[in-house]
BATI-246841 format. One line per 8 residues: number of its first residue (from 1); their letters; for each residue x, y, z of N, C-alpha, C. Coordinates in nm, 2 decimals, always signed. Example, Ala and Ser with C-alpha at 12.3 -4.5 7.8 and 13.67 -1.06 7.14 Angstrom:
1> as> +1.32/-0.57/+0.78/+1.23/-0.45/+0.78/+1.32/-0.33/+0.78 | +1.28/-0.22/+0.71/+1.37/-0.11/+0.71/+1.29/+0.00/+0.79
END
This chain:
1> xxxxxxxx> +4.57/+8.02/+7.74/+4.46/+7.93/+7.78/+4.44/+7.94/+7.93 | +4.32/+7.98/+7.97/+4.30/+8.00/+8.11/+4.31/+7.87/+8.19 | +4.37/+7.88/+8.31/+4.39/+7.76/+8.39/+4.52/+7.69/+8.37 | +4.59/+7.72/+8.26/+4.72/+7.65/+8.23/+4.82/+7.71/+8.32 | +4.91/+7.63/+8.38/+5.02/+7.69/+8.46/+5.15/+7.65/+8.40 | +5.24/+7.74/+8.42/+5.38/+7.72/+8.37/+5.47/+7.68/+8.48 | +5.53/+7.57/+8.47/+5.61/+7.51/+8.58/+5.76/+7.55/+8.54 | +5.83/+7.62/+8.63/+5.97/+7.66/+8.60/+6.06/+7.55/+8.65
9> xxxxxxxx> +6.17/+7.54/+8.58/+6.27/+7.44/+8.61/+6.37/+7.50/+8.71 | +6.45/+7.42/+8.77/+6.56/+7.47/+8.86/+6.65/+7.57/+8.79 | +6.68/+7.54/+8.66/+6.77/+7.63/+8.59/+6.71/+7.76/+8.57 | +6.58/+7.77/+8.54/+6.51/+7.90/+8.53/+6.52/+7.97/+8.66 | +6.49/+7.90/+8.77/+6.49/+7.97/+8.90/+6.63/+8.02/+8.94 | +6.73/+7.94/+8.90/+6.87/+7.99/+8.93/+6.90/+8.12/+8.85 | +6.86/+8.12/+8.72/+6.89/+8.23/+8.64/+6.82/+8.36/+8.70 | +6.69/+8.34/+8.74/+6.61/+8.45/+8.79/+6.68/+8.51/+8.91
17> xxxxxxxx> +6.72/+8.42/+9.00/+6.79/+8.46/+9.13/+6.91/+8.54/+9.10 | +6.99/+8.49/+9.01/+7.12/+8.56/+8.97/+7.09/+8.70/+8.92 | +6.99/+8.71/+8.83/+6.95/+8.84/+8.77/+6.91/+8.94/+8.88 | +6.83/+8.89/+8.97/+6.78/+8.98/+9.08/+6.89/+9.03/+9.17 | +7.00/+8.95/+9.18/+7.10/+8.99/+9.27/+7.19/+9.10/+9.21 | +7.17/+9.13/+9.08/+7.25/+9.23/+9.01/+7.20/+9.37/+9.06 | +7.28/+9.45/+9.12/+7.23/+9.58/+9.16/+7.16/+9.66/+9.05 | +7.05/+9.72/+9.09/+6.98/+9.82/+9.00/+6.92/+9.75/+8.88
25> xxxxxxxx> +6.92/+9.62/+8.87/+6.86/+9.56/+8.75/+6.70/+9.58/+8.76 | +6.64/+9.61/+8.64/+6.50/+9.64/+8.64/+6.42/+9.51/+8.63 | +6.30/+9.52/+8.68/+6.21/+9.40/+8.67/+6.18/+9.37/+8.53 | +6.18/+9.47/+8.44/+6.15/+9.45/+8.30/+6.26/+9.37/+8.24 | +6.39/+9.40/+8.28/+6.50/+9.32/+8.22/+6.49/+9.18/+8.27 | +6.46/+9.15/+8.39/+6.44/+9.02/+8.44/+6.33/+8.95/+8.37 | +6.22/+9.02/+8.35/+6.11/+8.96/+8.28/+6.14/+8.92/+8.14 | +6.22/+9.01/+8.07/+6.26/+8.98/+7.93/+6.35/+8.86/+7.93
33> xxxxxxxx> +6.44/+8.85/+8.02/+6.53/+8.73/+8.02/+6.45/+8.60/+8.05 | +6.36/+8.61/+8.14/+6.29/+8.49/+8.17/+6.19/+8.45/+8.06 | +6.14/+8.55/+7.99/+6.05/+8.52/+7.87/+6.13/+8.45/+7.77 | +6.25/+8.49/+7.75/+6.34/+8.43/+7.65/+6.36/+8.28/+7.68 | +6.39/+8.25/+7.81/+6.42/+8.12/+7.85/+6.29/+8.03/+7.83 | +6.18/+8.09/+7.87/+6.05/+8.01/+7.86/+6.02/+7.98/+7.72 | +6.04/+8.08/+7.62/+6.01/+8.05/+7.48/+6.10/+7.95/+7.42 | +6.22/+7.94/+7.47/+6.32/+7.85/+7.42/+6.29/+7.71/+7.47
41> xxxxxxxx> +6.26/+7.70/+7.60/+6.23/+7.57/+7.66/+6.10/+7.51/+7.62 | +6.00/+7.59/+7.60/+5.87/+7.54/+7.56/+5.81/+7.62/+7.44 | +5.86/+7.59/+7.32/+5.82/+7.66/+7.20/+5.67/+7.65/+7.18 | +5.60/+7.76/+7.16/+5.46/+7.76/+7.14/+5.38/+7.74/+7.26 | +5.44/+7.73/+7.38/+5.36/+7.71/+7.50/+5.29/+7.84/+7.54 | +5.17/+7.83/+7.58/+5.09/+7.95/+7.62/+5.15/+8.02/+7.75 | +5.19/+8.14/+7.74/+5.26/+8.21/+7.85/+5.15/+8.27/+7.94 | +5.07/+8.18/+8.01/+4.96/+8.22/+8.09/+5.01/+8.29/+8.22
49> xxxxxxxx> +5.12/+8.23/+8.28/+5.18/+8.29/+8.39/+5.29/+8.37/+8.34 | +5.28/+8.50/+8.34/+5.37/+8.59/+8.27/+5.51/+8.59/+8.34 | +5.61/+8.63/+8.27/+5.75/+8.64/+8.32/+5.75/+8.75/+8.43 | +5.67/+8.85/+8.41/+5.66/+8.96/+8.50/+5.61/+8.91/+8.64 | +5.52/+8.82/+8.64/+5.47/+8.76/+8.77/+5.58/+8.68/+8.84 | +5.65/+8.60/+8.76/+5.76/+8.53/+8.82/+5.87/+8.62/+8.88 | +5.90/+8.73/+8.81/+5.99/+8.83/+8.85/+5.94/+8.89/+8.98 | +5.82/+8.93/+8.98/+5.76/+8.99/+9.10/+5.76/+8.90/+9.22
57> xxxxxxxx> +5.74/+8.77/+9.20/+5.74/+8.68/+9.31/+5.88/+8.66/+9.37 | +5.98/+8.65/+9.28/+6.12/+8.64/+9.32/+6.16/+8.77/+9.39 | +6.12/+8.88/+9.34/+6.16/+9.01/+9.41/+6.10/+9.02/+9.55 | +5.97/+8.97/+9.56/+5.90/+8.97/+9.69/+5.98/+8.88/+9.79 | +6.03/+8.77/+9.74/+6.10/+8.68/+9.83/+6.23/+8.74/+9.88 | +6.30/+8.81/+9.79/+6.42/+8.88/+9.82/+6.40/+8.99/+9.92 | +6.29/+9.07/+9.90/+6.26/+9.18/+9.99/+6.22/+9.13/+10.12 | +6.15/+9.02/+10.13/+6.11/+8.97/+10.26/+6.23/+8.92/+10.34
65> xxxxxxxx> +6.32/+8.85/+10.27/+6.44/+8.80/+10.34/+6.52/+8.91/+10.39 | +6.54/+9.02/+10.31/+6.62/+9.13/+10.36/+6.56/+9.21/+10.47 | +6.42/+9.22/+10.46/+6.35/+9.29/+10.57/+6.36/+9.21/+10.70 | +6.35/+9.08/+10.69/+6.36/+9.00/+10.81/+6.50/+9.00/+10.87 | +6.60/+9.01/+10.79/+6.73/+9.03/+10.83/+6.75/+9.16/+10.91 | +6.69/+9.27/+10.85/+6.70/+9.40/+10.92/+6.63/+9.39/+11.06 | +6.52/+9.32/+11.06/+6.45/+9.31/+11.19/+6.53/+9.24/+11.30 | +6.59/+9.13/+11.25/+6.68/+9.06/+11.35/+6.80/+9.14/+11.39
73> xxxxxxxx> +6.85/+9.21/+11.30/+6.97/+9.30/+11.34/+6.92/+9.40/+11.44 | +6.80/+9.46/+11.42/+6.75/+9.56/+11.52/+6.72/+9.50/+11.66 | +6.68/+9.37/+11.66/+6.66/+9.30/+11.78/+6.79/+9.28/+11.86 | +6.89/+9.25/+11.78/+7.03/+9.23/+11.84/+7.07/+9.37/+11.90 | +7.05/+9.47/+11.83/+7.09/+9.61/+11.88/+7.02/+9.64/+12.01 | +6.89/+9.61/+12.01/+6.82/+9.64/+12.14/+6.88/+9.55/+12.25 | +6.91/+9.43/+12.23/+6.97/+9.35/+12.33/+7.11/+9.41/+12.38 | +7.18/+9.45/+12.28/+7.31/+9.51/+12.31/+7.30/+9.64/+12.40
81> xxxxxxxx> +7.20/+9.72/+12.37/+7.17/+9.84/+12.45/+7.14/+9.80/+12.59 | +7.07/+9.70/+12.62/+7.04/+9.65/+12.75/+7.16/+9.61/+12.83 | +7.25/+9.54/+12.75/+7.37/+9.49/+12.81/+7.47/+9.60/+12.84 | +7.45/+9.71/+12.78/+7.55/+9.83/+12.78/+7.50/+9.94/+12.88 | +7.38/+9.92/+12.93/+7.32/+10.03/+13.01/+7.41/+10.09/+13.12 | +7.47/+10.01/+13.20/+7.54/+10.06/+13.32/+7.69/+10.07/+13.30 | +7.73/+10.04/+13.17/+7.88/+10.05/+13.15/+7.92/+10.19/+13.11 | +8.04/+10.23/+13.16/+8.09/+10.36/+13.12/+8.12/+10.38/+12.98
89> xxxxxxxx> +8.09/+10.49/+12.92/+8.12/+10.52/+12.78/+8.27/+10.56/+12.77 | +8.35/+10.48/+12.70/+8.50/+10.52/+12.69/+8.52/+10.66/+12.63 | +8.61/+10.73/+12.68/+8.65/+10.86/+12.63/+8.77/+10.85/+12.53 | +8.78/+10.95/+12.44/+8.90/+10.94/+12.35/+9.03/+10.93/+12.43 | +9.11/+10.84/+12.39/+9.24/+10.82/+12.46/+9.24/+10.71/+12.56 | +9.12/+10.66/+12.60/+9.11/+10.56/+12.71/+9.18/+10.43/+12.66 | +9.17/+10.40/+12.53/+9.23/+10.27/+12.48/+9.38/+10.28/+12.49 | +9.44/+10.39/+12.47/+9.58/+10.40/+12.46/+9.64/+10.43/+12.60
97> xxxxxxxx> +9.57/+10.47/+12.70/+9.63/+10.51/+12.83/+9.58/+10.43/+12.94 | +9.45/+10.43/+12.97/+9.39/+10.37/+13.09/+9.35/+10.22/+13.08 | +9.32/+10.18/+12.96/+9.27/+10.04/+12.95/+9.12/+10.03/+12.97 | +9.05/+10.15/+13.00/+8.91/+10.14/+13.03/+8.83/+10.09/+12.91 | +8.87/+10.13/+12.79/+8.80/+10.08/+12.67/+8.80/+9.93/+12.66 | +8.91/+9.87/+12.69/+8.92/+9.72/+12.68/+8.83/+9.66/+12.79 | +8.83/+9.72/+12.91/+8.75/+9.67/+13.01/+8.60/+9.67/+12.98 | +8.56/+9.78/+12.92/+8.42/+9.80/+12.88/+8.38/+9.70/+12.77
105> xxxxxxxx> +8.47/+9.68/+12.67/+8.46/+9.59/+12.56/+8.44/+9.45/+12.61 | +8.53/+9.41/+12.70/+8.53/+9.27/+12.75/+8.41/+9.24/+12.83 | +8.36/+9.34/+12.91/+8.24/+9.32/+12.99/+8.12/+9.31/+12.90 | +8.11/+9.40/+12.81/+8.00/+9.39/+12.71/+8.00/+9.26/+12.64 | +8.11/+9.22/+12.59/+8.12/+9.09/+12.52/+8.07/+8.98/+12.60 | +8.12/+8.97/+12.73/+8.08/+8.86/+12.81/+7.93/+8.86/+12.84 | +7.87/+8.98/+12.86/+7.73/+8.98/+12.88/+7.65/+8.93/+12.76 | +7.69/+8.98/+12.64/+7.62/+8.94/+12.52/+7.64/+8.79/+12.49
113> xxxxxxxx> +7.76/+8.74/+12.52/+7.78/+8.59/+12.50/+7.69/+8.51/+12.59 | +7.67/+8.56/+12.71/+7.58/+8.49/+12.81/+7.43/+8.49/+12.76 | +7.39/+8.61/+12.71/+7.26/+8.64/+12.67/+7.23/+8.56/+12.54 | +7.33/+8.53/+12.46/+7.31/+8.46/+12.33/+7.39/+8.33/+12.33 | +7.38/+8.26/+12.45/+7.46/+8.14/+12.47/+7.42/+8.03/+12.37 | +7.30/+8.03/+12.31/+7.25/+7.93/+12.22/+7.26/+7.98/+12.07 | +7.33/+8.09/+12.05/+7.33/+8.15/+11.92/+7.40/+8.05/+11.82 | +7.35/+8.05/+11.70/+7.41/+7.97/+11.59/+7.42/+8.04/+11.46
121> xxxxxxxx> +7.49/+7.99/+11.37/+7.50/+8.05/+11.23/+7.36/+8.06/+11.17 | +7.34/+8.18/+11.11/+7.21/+8.20/+11.05/+7.10/+8.26/+11.13 | +7.13/+8.28/+11.26/+7.03/+8.34/+11.35/+6.99/+8.48/+11.30 | +7.09/+8.56/+11.25/+7.06/+8.69/+11.20/+7.04/+8.70/+11.05 | +7.14/+8.63/+10.98/+7.13/+8.64/+10.83/+7.01/+8.57/+10.77 | +6.98/+8.45/+10.82/+6.87/+8.37/+10.77/+6.87/+8.35/+10.62 | +6.75/+8.37/+10.56/+6.74/+8.35/+10.42/+6.81/+8.46/+10.34 | +6.85/+8.57/+10.40/+6.92/+8.68/+10.34/+7.06/+8.64/+10.29
129> xxxxxxxx> +7.11/+8.53/+10.35/+7.24/+8.48/+10.32/+7.25/+8.45/+10.17 | +7.15/+8.39/+10.11/+7.15/+8.35/+9.97/+7.17/+8.48/+9.88 | +7.10/+8.58/+9.91/+7.11/+8.70/+9.83/+7.24/+8.78/+9.85 | +7.29/+8.77/+9.97/+7.42/+8.84/+10.00/+7.53/+8.76/+9.93 | +7.52/+8.63/+9.92/+7.62/+8.55/+9.84/+7.62/+8.59/+9.70 | +7.50/+8.61/+9.64/+7.48/+8.65/+9.50/+7.54/+8.79/+9.47 | +7.53/+8.88/+9.57/+7.58/+9.01/+9.55/+7.74/+9.00/+9.54 | +7.80/+8.92/+9.63/+7.94/+8.91/+9.63/+7.99/+8.83/+9.51
137> xxxxxxxx> +7.91/+8.73/+9.47/+7.94/+8.65/+9.35/+7.95/+8.74/+9.22 | +7.84/+8.82/+9.21/+7.83/+8.91/+9.10/+7.95/+9.01/+9.09 | +7.99/+9.06/+9.21/+8.10/+9.15/+9.22/+8.23/+9.08/+9.17 | +8.25/+8.96/+9.22/+8.37/+8.88/+9.18/+8.37/+8.86/+9.03 | +8.26/+8.83/+8.97/+8.25/+8.80/+8.83/+8.28/+8.92/+8.74 | +8.25/+9.04/+8.79/+8.26/+9.16/+8.71/+8.40/+9.22/+8.73 | +8.48/+9.18/+8.83/+8.62/+9.22/+8.85/+8.71/+9.14/+8.76 | +8.83/+9.19/+8.73/+8.93/+9.11/+8.68/+8.99/+9.02/+8.78
145> xxxxxxxx> +9.05/+8.91/+8.75/+9.11/+8.82/+8.85/+9.21/+8.89/+8.94 | +9.29/+8.98/+8.88/+9.39/+9.05/+8.96/+9.32/+9.14/+9.06 | +9.21/+9.21/+9.02/+9.14/+9.29/+9.12/+9.07/+9.21/+9.23 | +9.02/+9.10/+9.19/+8.95/+9.01/+9.29/+9.05/+8.96/+9.39 | +9.17/+8.92/+9.35/+9.27/+8.88/+9.44/+9.32/+8.99/+9.53 | +9.33/+9.11/+9.47/+9.38/+9.23/+9.55/+9.28/+9.26/+9.65 | +9.15/+9.25/+9.62/+9.04/+9.28/+9.72/+9.05/+9.19/+9.84 | +9.10/+9.07/+9.82/+9.10/+8.97/+9.93/+9.24/+8.96/+9.99
153> xxxxxxxx> +9.33/+9.04/+9.96/+9.47/+9.03/+10.00/+9.49/+9.03/+10.15 | +9.41/+9.12/+10.21/+9.43/+9.15/+10.36/+9.33/+9.06/+10.44 | +9.26/+8.98/+10.38/+9.16/+8.90/+10.45/+9.23/+8.80/+10.54 | +9.20/+8.79/+10.67/+9.26/+8.69/+10.76/+9.22/+8.55/+10.72 | +9.31/+8.46/+10.73/+9.28/+8.32/+10.68/+9.20/+8.23/+10.78 | +9.18/+8.28/+10.90/+9.11/+8.20/+11.00/+8.97/+8.16/+10.95 | +8.94/+8.03/+10.95/+8.81/+7.99/+10.91/+8.79/+7.84/+10.96 | +8.68/+7.80/+10.99/+8.56/+7.89/+10.99/+8.55/+7.97/+11.12
161> xxxxxxxx> +8.48/+8.08/+11.11/+8.45/+8.16/+11.24/+8.35/+8.09/+11.32 | +8.33/+8.14/+11.44/+8.23/+8.08/+11.53/+8.14/+8.20/+11.58 | +8.01/+8.17/+11.57/+7.91/+8.27/+11.62/+7.93/+8.29/+11.77 | +7.92/+8.42/+11.81/+7.93/+8.46/+11.95/+8.07/+8.45/+12.00 | +8.17/+8.43/+11.92/+8.31/+8.42/+11.96/+8.37/+8.56/+11.94 | +8.48/+8.59/+12.02/+8.55/+8.71/+12.01/+8.63/+8.71/+11.88 | +8.63/+8.82/+11.80/+8.71/+8.83/+11.68/+8.85/+8.83/+11.72 | +8.94/+8.75/+11.66/+9.08/+8.73/+11.70/+9.15/+8.87/+11.71
169> xxxxxxxx> +9.20/+8.90/+11.83/+9.25/+9.04/+11.85/+9.37/+9.07/+11.76 | +9.45/+8.97/+11.72/+9.56/+9.01/+11.63/+9.53/+8.99/+11.48 | +9.41/+8.95/+11.45/+9.38/+8.93/+11.31/+9.35/+9.06/+11.24 | +9.39/+9.07/+11.11/+9.36/+9.19/+11.04/+9.21/+9.21/+11.02 | +9.17/+9.34/+11.02/+9.03/+9.38/+11.00/+9.02/+9.42/+10.85 | +9.00/+9.32/+10.76/+9.00/+9.35/+10.62/+8.87/+9.42/+10.58 | +8.89/+9.54/+10.51/+8.77/+9.61/+10.47/+8.70/+9.55/+10.35 | +8.57/+9.54/+10.36/+8.49/+9.49/+10.25/+8.49/+9.60/+10.14
177> xxxxxxxx> +8.53/+9.56/+10.01/+8.54/+9.65/+9.90/+8.41/+9.74/+9.89 | +8.43/+9.87/+9.87/+8.32/+9.96/+9.86/+8.21/+9.92/+9.76 | +8.25/+9.86/+9.65/+8.15/+9.82/+9.54/+8.06/+9.71/+9.59 | +8.11/+9.63/+9.69/+8.03/+9.53/+9.75/+7.95/+9.59/+9.86 | +8.01/+9.67/+9.94/+7.95/+9.72/+10.06/+7.83/+9.81/+10.03 | +7.83/+9.88/+9.92/+7.72/+9.97/+9.88/+7.60/+9.89/+9.84 | +7.62/+9.76/+9.81/+7.50/+9.68/+9.76/+7.45/+9.59/+9.87 | +7.52/+9.58/+9.98/+7.48/+9.50/+10.10/+7.38/+9.57/+10.18
185> xxxxxxxx> +7.29/+9.50/+10.26/+7.20/+9.57/+10.34/+7.27/+9.66/+10.44 | +7.22/+9.78/+10.46/+7.29/+9.88/+10.55/+7.27/+9.83/+10.70 | +7.38/+9.86/+10.77/+7.38/+9.82/+10.91/+7.38/+9.94/+11.01 | +7.32/+9.92/+11.13/+7.32/+10.03/+11.22/+7.46/+10.05/+11.28 | +7.49/+10.17/+11.34/+7.62/+10.20/+11.39/+7.66/+10.09/+11.49 | +7.78/+10.05/+11.49/+7.84/+9.96/+11.58/+7.85/+9.82/+11.52 | +7.78/+9.79/+11.41/+7.79/+9.66/+11.34/+7.86/+9.68/+11.21 | +7.93/+9.59/+11.16/+8.00/+9.60/+11.03/+8.02/+9.46/+10.97
193> xxxxxxxx> +8.04/+9.46/+10.84/+8.07/+9.34/+10.76/+8.22/+9.33/+10.75 | +8.27/+9.21/+10.77/+8.41/+9.18/+10.75/+8.43/+9.05/+10.68 | +8.54/+9.03/+10.61/+8.57/+8.90/+10.55/+8.66/+8.83/+10.64 | +8.64/+8.70/+10.65/+8.73/+8.61/+10.73/+8.74/+8.48/+10.65 | +8.86/+8.46/+10.59/+8.87/+8.35/+10.49/+8.77/+8.37/+10.38 | +8.69/+8.27/+10.35/+8.59/+8.29/+10.24/+8.45/+8.32/+10.30 | +8.45/+8.35/+10.43/+8.32/+8.38/+10.50/+8.30/+8.53/+10.51 | +8.17/+8.57/+10.51/+8.14/+8.71/+10.55/+8.09/+8.71/+10.69
201> xxxxxxxx> +8.15/+8.79/+10.78/+8.11/+8.79/+10.91/+8.03/+8.92/+10.94 | +7.94/+8.92/+11.04/+7.88/+9.03/+11.10/+7.95/+9.06/+11.23 | +8.02/+9.17/+11.24/+8.10/+9.19/+11.36/+8.04/+9.31/+11.44 | +8.03/+9.28/+11.57/+8.00/+9.39/+11.67/+8.13/+9.46/+11.70 | +8.14/+9.59/+11.65/+8.26/+9.66/+11.67/+8.28/+9.70/+11.82 | +8.18/+9.72/+11.89/+8.19/+9.77/+12.03/+8.23/+9.65/+12.13 | +8.18/+9.53/+12.10/+8.21/+9.41/+12.18/+8.32/+9.32/+12.12 | +8.35/+9.35/+11.99/+8.45/+9.27/+11.92/+8.40/+9.13/+11.91
209> xxxxxxxx> +8.28/+9.11/+11.88/+8.22/+8.98/+11.87/+8.17/+8.94/+11.73 | +8.18/+8.82/+11.69/+8.13/+8.77/+11.57/+7.98/+8.74/+11.59 | +7.89/+8.82/+11.54/+7.75/+8.81/+11.57/+7.69/+8.69/+11.49 | +7.73/+8.69/+11.36/+7.68/+8.59/+11.27/+7.77/+8.58/+11.15 | +7.76/+8.48/+11.06/+7.84/+8.48/+10.94/+7.77/+8.40/+10.83 | +7.81/+8.44/+10.71/+7.76/+8.37/+10.59/+7.88/+8.28/+10.54 | +7.86/+8.15/+10.55/+7.97/+8.06/+10.51/+7.99/+8.05/+10.36 | +8.11/+8.05/+10.32/+8.15/+8.04/+10.18/+8.09/+8.15/+10.09
217> xxxxxxx> +8.08/+8.28/+10.15/+8.02/+8.39/+10.08/+8.11/+8.43/+9.96 | +8.24/+8.41/+9.97/+8.33/+8.45/+9.86/+8.36/+8.33/+9.78 | +8.33/+8.34/+9.65/+8.35/+8.22/+9.56/+8.50/+8.19/+9.55 | +8.53/+8.07/+9.51/+8.67/+8.03/+9.49/+8.73/+8.10/+9.37 | +8.84/+8.17/+9.39/+8.90/+8.25/+9.28/+8.99/+8.16/+9.20 | +8.97/+8.16/+9.07/+9.05/+8.08/+8.98/+9.13/+8.17/+8.89 | +9.27/+8.15/+8.90/+9.35/+8.23/+8.82/+9.32/+8.23/+8.67
END
């Protein structure tokens, strides 16, 4: 019936978001799942606004959020390049012998901290944080409990992290599991994802700074 609109409920929206977070899931699969929900919730209702349109809109929102995240990351990289212009490039062995690497790292960190003195959580991740949480949630749900615990075994317990703060020098640098990493937005050289407590941080490897973080990215693990 032309002009009729289908109003989705929060439960439908949550289902759609979770489905879109699953790596490599097709739009047709999302559409089929949403159609099933619609037909159950509104028997006989005219499906004027197709499930495919809902899926396309949700996909567009996700792509926009991830694109904007990438743009903010690139802006940070450009700032970092300006801060690094006149600093010497450490040579292999400097960290172990002369301390030049530490001096460069400290100077670069101090300059970035001054330039980003008003930085706060979400400045880089923005709306992409929602989709990043979903990727990690999905990975946790598909692992066994034992594997999930093992993946988090080396994660430092310090929490919450602080934006623009130095990553604790003595804290472990826990690697993000490859199956999660491959589905997260790619980062330029010098930036990396790390877990700290239940948070996912964006770490500047050259300055050893916490650039941004997603709070509560790792779901609570239940034995």
